[in-house]
C-alpha positions as CSV (number, residue, x, y, z in Angstrom):
1,M,-14.6,257.6,73.2
2,F,-16.0,256.5,69.9
3,A,-17.6,259.2,67.8
4,D,-18.8,258.5,64.2
5,R,-20.3,261.9,63.4
6,A,-19.2,265.7,63.9
7,R,-20.3,269.1,63.0
8,I,-17.5,271.7,62.3
9,I,-17.2,275.1,60.7
10,I,-14.1,275.5,58.2
11,R,-12.5,278.7,56.8
12,S,-10.0,279.1,53.9
13,G,-7.2,281.5,54.0
14,K,-7.7,285.2,52.6
15,G,-5.5,285.9,49.7
16,G,-2.7,288.7,50.7
17,D,-3.2,292.2,49.3
18,G,-0.8,293.7,46.7
19,C,1.4,296.2,47.8
20,V,1.3,299.9,46.7
21,S,5.1,300.7,46.4
22,F,7.8,302.9,44.2
23,R,11.5,302.3,43.7
24,R,13.2,304.8,45.6
25,E,17.0,304.4,45.4
26,L,20.3,306.7,45.2
27,Y,20.8,307.9,41.8
28,V,17.4,306.4,40.5
29,A,15.5,309.1,39.5
30,N,11.3,308.6,39.2
31,G,11.8,305.0,40.1
32,G,8.8,303.0,38.7
33,P,6.4,300.9,40.8
34,D,7.8,298.1,42.5
35,G,4.5,296.9,44.8
36,G,4.7,293.0,45.1
37,D,1.8,290.4,45.0
38,G,-0.4,289.1,48.0
39,G,0.6,285.5,48.7
40,K,-2.6,283.0,48.2
41,G,-4.6,281.8,51.3
42,G,-4.3,278.6,52.5
43,D,-6.6,275.5,51.3
44,I,-8.6,273.4,53.6
45,V,-7.9,269.9,53.1
46,F,-9.1,266.6,54.2
47,Q,-6.9,263.7,54.3
48,I,-7.2,259.9,55.5
49,D,-5.3,258.7,58.3
50,E,-5.3,255.0,58.3
51,G,-4.3,255.3,62.0
52,L,-7.9,256.9,62.8
53,N,-11.1,254.8,63.7
54,T,-13.2,257.8,65.0
55,L,-14.0,261.4,64.8
56,T,-13.5,262.0,68.4
57,D,-11.1,265.0,68.0
58,Y,-13.7,267.1,66.2
59,R,-16.3,266.8,68.8
60,Y,-14.4,269.1,71.1
61,K,-13.3,271.8,68.3
62,R,-15.9,273.5,66.2
63,K,-13.9,276.0,64.1
64,Y,-10.8,275.3,61.8
65,A,-9.1,277.9,59.8
66,A,-6.4,277.9,57.2
67,Q,-3.8,280.5,57.2
68,N,-3.9,283.8,55.4
69,G,-1.7,284.9,52.5
70,E,0.9,287.8,53.6
71,P,0.7,290.9,51.8
72,G,3.1,291.6,49.1
73,R,5.9,293.9,49.9
74,K,8.2,296.7,48.2
75,R,11.1,295.7,45.5
76,R,8.4,293.1,43.9
77,C,8.6,290.8,46.8
78,H,6.1,288.1,46.9
79,G,3.8,288.0,50.1
80,A,4.3,284.4,51.7
81,N,1.4,281.9,50.8
82,G,-0.7,281.0,53.4
83,R,-0.3,277.3,54.9
84,D,-2.6,274.8,54.2
85,L,-4.9,273.3,56.9
86,V,-4.7,269.6,56.7
87,L,-7.7,267.9,58.5
88,K,-7.0,264.2,59.0
89,V,-10.0,261.6,59.3
90,P,-10.4,258.0,59.4
91,P,-11.1,256.0,56.2
92,G,-14.8,256.0,55.4
93,T,-15.4,259.5,56.4
94,V,-18.1,261.4,54.1
95,V,-18.1,265.4,54.5
96,L,-21.4,266.6,53.8
97,E,-22.9,270.2,53.6
98,A,-24.2,270.7,57.0
99,Q,-27.6,272.4,55.7
100,S,-28.5,270.3,52.8
101,G,-26.6,267.0,53.7
102,R,-25.4,266.8,50.2
103,V,-21.9,265.0,49.6
104,I,-18.9,267.3,49.2
105,A,-16.2,264.6,49.7
106,D,-16.1,260.5,50.3
107,L,-12.6,259.8,51.9
108,S,-12.3,256.3,51.1
109,G,-10.9,253.9,48.4
110,E,-8.7,255.8,46.0
111,N,-9.8,259.1,47.4
112,K,-7.3,259.5,50.2
113,R,-6.9,263.5,50.0
114,Q,-9.2,266.2,48.9
115,V,-9.4,269.9,48.7
116,I,-12.6,271.2,50.1
117,L,-12.1,274.8,50.3
118,R,-9.7,276.7,48.1
119,G,-7.8,279.9,49.6
120,G,-8.5,283.3,48.1
121,R,-6.2,284.4,45.5
122,G,-3.5,287.0,46.4
123,G,-4.1,290.5,45.1
124,N,-1.7,292.1,42.1
125,G,0.9,294.4,43.3
126,N,0.8,298.1,41.7
127,M,3.7,296.8,39.5
128,H,1.1,295.3,37.2
129,Y,-0.7,298.5,36.4
130,A,1.8,300.8,35.0
131,T,1.1,301.9,31.3
132,S,2.1,304.2,29.1
133,T,-0.3,306.8,30.2
134,M,-0.6,305.9,34.0
135,Q,3.1,305.5,34.8
136,V,2.4,306.1,38.8
137,P,-0.3,303.7,39.7
138,K,-1.1,304.3,43.5
139,Y,-3.4,301.2,43.7
140,A,-3.0,297.8,44.0
141,Q,-5.7,294.6,44.0
142,A,-6.9,293.5,47.2
143,G,-6.7,289.9,48.3
144,E,-9.6,287.7,47.6
145,A,-11.7,286.9,50.3
146,C,-11.8,283.8,52.3
147,R,-14.7,281.2,52.1
148,E,-16.6,279.7,55.3
149,L,-18.6,276.4,55.3
150,E,-20.6,274.4,57.9
151,V,-19.9,270.8,57.2
152,R,-20.9,267.4,58.8
153,L,-18.6,264.8,59.1
154,E,-19.9,261.1,59.0
155,L,-18.0,257.9,59.4
156,K,-19.5,255.3,57.7
157,M,-17.6,252.1,58.0
158,I,-16.0,250.0,55.3
159,A,-16.8,246.3,55.6
160,D,-17.7,243.5,53.5
161,V,-20.4,242.1,55.9
162,G,-23.1,244.1,58.1
163,L,-24.0,242.0,61.3
164,L,-27.6,243.1,62.3
165,G,-30.0,242.0,64.7
166,F,-32.1,243.4,67.6
167,P,-30.5,243.9,70.9
168,N,-29.4,240.9,72.7
169,V,-29.6,238.5,70.0
170,G,-25.7,237.8,70.2
171,K,-23.8,239.9,67.8
172,S,-20.8,241.3,70.2
173,T,-20.5,237.3,71.3
174,F,-20.4,236.4,67.7
175,L,-18.0,239.1,66.4
176,S,-15.6,238.3,69.4
177,R,-15.5,234.8,68.4
178,V,-14.6,234.9,64.6
179,S,-12.3,238.1,64.7
180,H,-9.8,239.7,67.3
181,A,-12.4,242.3,68.0
182,R,-13.3,242.6,71.7
183,P,-16.6,244.4,72.0
184,K,-18.2,244.6,75.6
185,V,-20.5,241.5,76.0
186,A,-23.3,241.5,78.4
187,N,-27.2,241.5,78.8
188,Y,-27.5,245.1,78.2
189,P,-31.0,246.6,78.6
190,F,-30.6,248.5,75.5
191,T,-27.9,247.7,72.9
192,T,-24.2,248.1,72.2
193,L,-23.6,252.0,71.7
194,N,-20.6,251.7,69.5
195,P,-20.4,249.9,65.9
196,F,-17.4,247.4,65.7
197,L,-15.3,246.3,63.2
198,G,-13.7,242.8,63.2
199,V,-11.5,240.9,60.6
200,V,-12.6,237.5,60.4
201,D,-9.7,235.0,61.8
202,Y,-11.6,231.4,62.4
203,K,-9.6,228.4,61.7
204,E,-9.0,228.3,58.1
205,I,-11.5,231.3,56.9
206,D,-10.1,234.8,56.9
207,G,-9.9,237.9,54.7
208,F,-13.1,239.7,55.1
209,V,-14.4,242.4,57.6
210,I,-17.6,242.1,59.4
211,A,-19.1,245.2,61.0
212,D,-21.5,244.7,64.1
213,I,-23.9,247.5,63.6
214,P,-25.6,247.9,67.2
215,G,-28.9,246.7,67.8
216,L,-31.6,248.0,65.8
217,I,-35.3,249.0,67.2
218,E,-38.5,249.4,65.3
219,G,-38.6,252.8,63.7
220,A,-34.7,253.2,63.2
221,S,-35.3,254.1,59.7
222,Q,-37.2,257.4,60.7
223,G,-34.4,258.2,63.1
224,A,-36.1,256.4,66.2
225,G,-33.3,255.9,69.2
226,L,-29.9,256.3,67.1
227,G,-31.3,254.6,64.2
228,H,-29.7,257.0,61.5
229,E,-26.6,257.0,63.2
230,F,-26.4,253.0,63.2
231,L,-28.0,252.4,59.8
232,K,-25.5,254.6,58.2
233,H,-22.6,252.0,58.7
234,I,-24.0,249.4,57.0
235,E,-24.4,251.4,53.6
236,R,-21.0,250.2,52.2
237,T,-21.3,246.4,53.0
238,R,-21.7,244.1,50.4
239,T,-23.8,241.3,51.8
240,I,-25.8,241.0,55.3
241,I,-26.0,238.7,58.4
242,H,-29.0,238.6,60.2
243,L,-28.6,237.2,63.5
244,V,-31.9,236.3,65.1
245,D,-32.5,234.4,69.1
246,V,-34.2,231.2,68.0
247,A,-34.4,230.2,71.5
248,S,-36.4,233.3,72.3
249,V,-34.9,234.0,75.5
250,E,-36.7,237.6,75.5
251,G,-39.7,236.3,74.1
252,R,-39.2,237.8,70.5
253,D,-40.2,235.7,67.3
254,P,-37.3,235.2,65.2
255,V,-39.4,235.2,62.1
256,E,-40.7,238.5,62.7
257,D,-37.4,240.0,63.9
258,V,-36.2,239.3,60.2
259,Y,-39.2,241.1,58.6
260,K,-38.8,244.0,61.0
261,I,-35.4,244.3,60.4
262,N,-35.9,244.0,56.5
263,E,-38.8,246.7,56.5
264,E,-36.1,249.1,58.3
265,L,-33.6,248.9,55.9
266,K,-36.2,249.1,52.9
267,L,-37.5,252.3,54.4
268,Y,-33.9,253.8,55.1
269,N,-32.3,252.7,51.8
270,S,-33.6,250.3,49.4
271,D,-30.4,249.7,47.6
272,V,-28.9,248.3,51.0
273,A,-32.3,246.2,51.5
274,S,-31.5,244.6,48.1
275,R,-28.4,243.0,49.2
276,P,-27.6,239.3,49.6
277,Q,-28.3,238.0,53.2
278,I,-27.7,235.1,55.2
279,I,-29.6,234.3,58.3
280,A,-27.7,232.9,61.4
281,A,-30.2,231.3,63.7
282,N,-28.4,231.9,67.0
283,K,-28.7,230.3,70.6
284,I,-29.0,226.7,69.6
285,D,-27.3,226.1,72.9
286,A,-30.4,227.2,75.0
287,L,-32.7,224.6,73.0
288,A,-33.2,221.1,73.6
289,P,-31.7,218.8,71.4
290,E,-34.9,217.9,69.8
291,D,-36.5,221.4,69.6
292,D,-35.8,223.0,66.0
293,E,-39.1,223.8,65.3
294,A,-37.9,228.0,65.3
295,I,-35.0,227.0,63.1
296,Q,-37.4,225.0,60.4
297,R,-39.8,227.7,60.6
298,L,-37.1,230.0,59.5
299,R,-36.2,227.8,56.8
300,R,-39.5,227.3,55.4
301,E,-40.0,231.2,55.4
302,F,-37.1,232.2,54.0
303,E,-35.1,229.6,52.1
304,P,-37.8,229.6,49.2
305,K,-36.9,233.1,48.7
306,G,-33.3,232.4,48.4
307,I,-32.3,233.3,51.9
308,L,-29.9,230.7,53.5
309,V,-30.5,229.8,57.3
310,Y,-27.7,228.4,59.3
311,A,-28.2,227.3,62.9
312,I,-25.2,228.4,65.3
313,S,-24.1,229.3,68.9
314,A,-21.9,232.0,69.1
315,V,-21.0,230.9,72.8
316,S,-19.9,227.3,71.9
317,G,-19.0,227.9,68.2
318,Q,-21.6,225.2,66.9
319,G,-22.2,225.9,63.4
320,V,-20.1,229.1,63.3
321,E,-17.7,227.4,60.7
322,E,-20.3,226.5,58.1
323,L,-21.8,230.0,58.5
324,L,-18.6,231.6,57.5
325,W,-17.9,229.3,54.6
326,A,-21.2,230.4,53.2
327,V,-20.3,233.9,53.7
328,K,-17.1,233.8,52.0
329,K,-18.9,231.9,49.0
330,M,-21.3,234.6,48.7
331,L,-18.7,237.2,48.9
332,A,-16.6,235.6,46.1
333,S,-19.8,235.7,43.9
334,I,-20.3,239.3,44.3
335,P,-18.1,242.0,42.6
336,K,-15.8,243.5,44.8
337,E,-16.5,247.2,44.1
338,S,-15.7,250.1,46.4
339,I,-19.1,251.5,47.5
340,V,-18.6,255.4,46.8
341,F,-20.8,258.4,47.8
342,E,-21.0,260.6,44.7
343,Q,-20.1,264.3,45.1
344,E,-23.3,266.5,45.2
345,F,-22.2,269.7,46.4
346,F,-19.3,271.7,45.0
347,P,-18.2,274.3,47.3
348,E,-16.8,276.4,44.4
349,E,-20.0,276.6,42.4
350,E,-22.3,277.3,45.2
351,I,-22.0,280.8,45.0
352,V,-24.3,283.8,45.0
353,I,-23.1,286.4,42.4
354,E,-24.7,289.6,43.0
355,N,-25.3,292.3,40.4
356,L,-21.7,293.5,40.8
357,P,-20.3,295.4,37.8
358,Y,-18.1,294.8,35.3
359,T,-16.4,296.2,32.0
360,V,-15.6,294.7,28.5
361,V,-12.4,297.3,27.1
362,R,-11.1,296.6,23.7
363,T,-7.5,297.7,23.3
364,E,-6.1,299.5,20.4
365,D,-3.8,296.7,19.4
366,D,-3.4,295.0,16.1
367,P,-4.9,292.5,16.6
368,P,-7.1,293.9,19.4
369,E,-7.3,292.4,22.9
370,Y,-10.2,292.5,25.4
371,I,-9.8,293.2,28.9
372,V,-12.7,291.9,31.3
373,E,-12.6,293.3,34.7
374,G,-15.0,294.4,37.7
375,P,-15.9,292.5,41.1
376,K,-18.1,290.3,39.3
377,I,-15.4,288.6,37.6
378,E,-12.9,289.0,40.7
379,K,-15.2,287.1,42.6
380,M,-16.0,284.5,40.2
381,L,-12.3,283.5,39.3
382,G,-11.4,283.8,43.0
383,Y,-13.8,280.7,43.9
384,T,-13.3,278.8,40.7
385,N,-10.7,276.2,40.2
386,L,-9.9,276.6,36.4
387,D,-7.7,273.8,36.4
388,S,-10.2,271.2,36.8
389,E,-12.2,270.3,33.8
390,K,-15.5,270.9,35.7
391,G,-14.5,274.0,37.5
392,F,-13.5,275.3,33.7
393,A,-17.0,274.2,32.1
394,F,-18.6,276.2,35.1
395,F,-16.4,279.2,34.4
396,Q,-17.7,279.2,31.1
397,K,-21.4,278.6,31.8
398,F,-21.1,281.8,34.2
399,L,-19.4,284.0,31.2
400,K,-22.5,282.7,29.0
401,D,-25.3,283.2,31.5
402,G,-24.2,286.6,33.0
403,G,-24.2,288.3,29.6
404,I,-20.2,288.6,29.4
405,L,-20.1,286.6,26.2
406,D,-22.7,288.9,24.5
407,D,-21.3,292.1,25.7
408,L,-17.7,290.6,24.4
409,E,-19.4,289.9,20.7
410,K,-20.9,293.8,20.9
411,A,-17.2,294.9,21.3
412,G,-16.2,293.1,18.1
413,I,-14.6,290.1,19.3
414,Q,-13.5,287.5,16.8
415,E,-12.6,283.8,17.0
416,G,-8.8,283.6,18.1
417,D,-9.0,286.9,19.9
418,T,-7.3,287.0,23.6
419,V,-9.2,287.9,26.5
420,H,-7.7,289.0,29.8
421,M,-9.1,288.6,33.1
422,Y,-7.2,289.5,36.2
423,G,-3.9,287.4,35.1
424,H,-5.6,284.6,33.0
425,A,-5.6,284.8,29.3
426,F,-8.2,282.9,27.1
427,E,-8.4,282.6,23.4
428,Y,-12.2,283.3,22.2
429,Y,-13.8,280.5,20.4
430,K,-17.7,279.9,19.7
C-alpha cells in the first residue's frame, strides 16, 4: 500500500534522576556523598532510508517514544543514557507540527538525519551539592522531563519534471513508455490514486526523473477530491509537462484543460505555477491524419506565451522523442538547485515558561561568582540546545526577556565574571 502522509505522536526520553547516597565502607568513617548522576533521555531522530518510498509503516502505529535515562547509582556511578529512537523515512519526507502545519524538518538533499526532540537532561547526584557548610546533602536533582509532540509526515516526491493532466489523458501510459515505471494503465472512471516516479530511459535520452501526479479535478487547490494530497508532489519539480487529450475522447476541450490546471496550480502555490511548462498534445493516434485543428488551437493559444506544444502519442510513441529532447534542453537551462523547505517550527523554542521562581546568588569568592538556579532556569536549559548557534541565541534572549540579566546586574556582576547554571558556566559580557 502506498502512503504519502501520516500523523504520529513522538516523545523523547526522560532524564534519569540523580542519586542520593553516602559512602559506607569498613574503616571509612563519615563517608561523604557519592550519589551518581542520572543518564540523559534518548532523542527522537528522523533519518533518510534510500530503500523506502512510502510512509506506510507510520499508518499503523501512532506513538513512538525514546528510552528514558537510568537513574544515578551509589559510588558515583552514572546512570546509562537512554537509547535514541531513529525513525526511518523515505527521501523527500517533510516533518510538520501537526496543529500549525509549520515545517520542523525537510529530510531531503544534504539533510539526511535530524534530531527533532531532544531527551531530558539527567539530574545531578548529591555528590555535586557538598559544601563546607553542607557536608551531608540529602537531596539530588530530578531528571529533566520528556517532551511530546504530535507531527504530520508528508512525502513530497523529488523529481525534475511533474506530469500533470486531467484523469484519463494518458499520463500513466506516457510514463510507462519513457521509463521503467509500471503504473496500472486502464480507463479508470476517476484517476490513478498513487503518484509514481519514473527515471527516463528512452533511446538515447536519460538522466532525469518524472513524477506522474494523479489526475486533478477542478477545486483541487481547495482540497476537492484528493487535491492537496496530489498537488504537494509537484512542489519540488523544476518544470512541468501538461498532458492533454487532443482527440477529446471524453469530450474535454484541451485548451480549457490547460487553463484550468494552471489556475489550480496558481491557487495552490504561485511559485509552482510560474515554473517552465511544456504542453504534450496526446492521443494523436486517435485523430484522422488531416485533423490537426486541436493541435493548432493549442499552439496559437500558448506558444506566443512561451509554452511549447508537442503532438505525441503515448501509445505508439510518435513524437515522444522530440518532446523528451525539448524537456532535457529546458532542464539544462534551469539551475539545478534542490528545493528544500525551510524550518519554521523549532521544538526547543516552543516552550511556555510559567512564572516559575529562580534565585541569583553571589558567592564570597574573589572575584565573586554568580549562581542562578530555580525551576525556570532548569526547565529552559533542559529544552535548549546550547551547542547550536540558534539555540544559544534563543537562551540569551530568554535571560534578557525574563529579567535574569537585570537581576545579575543588581547583584553587582561585572564583565568577565562567571555565572553558573546547573553545570554550565558562562562569562558575562554586555
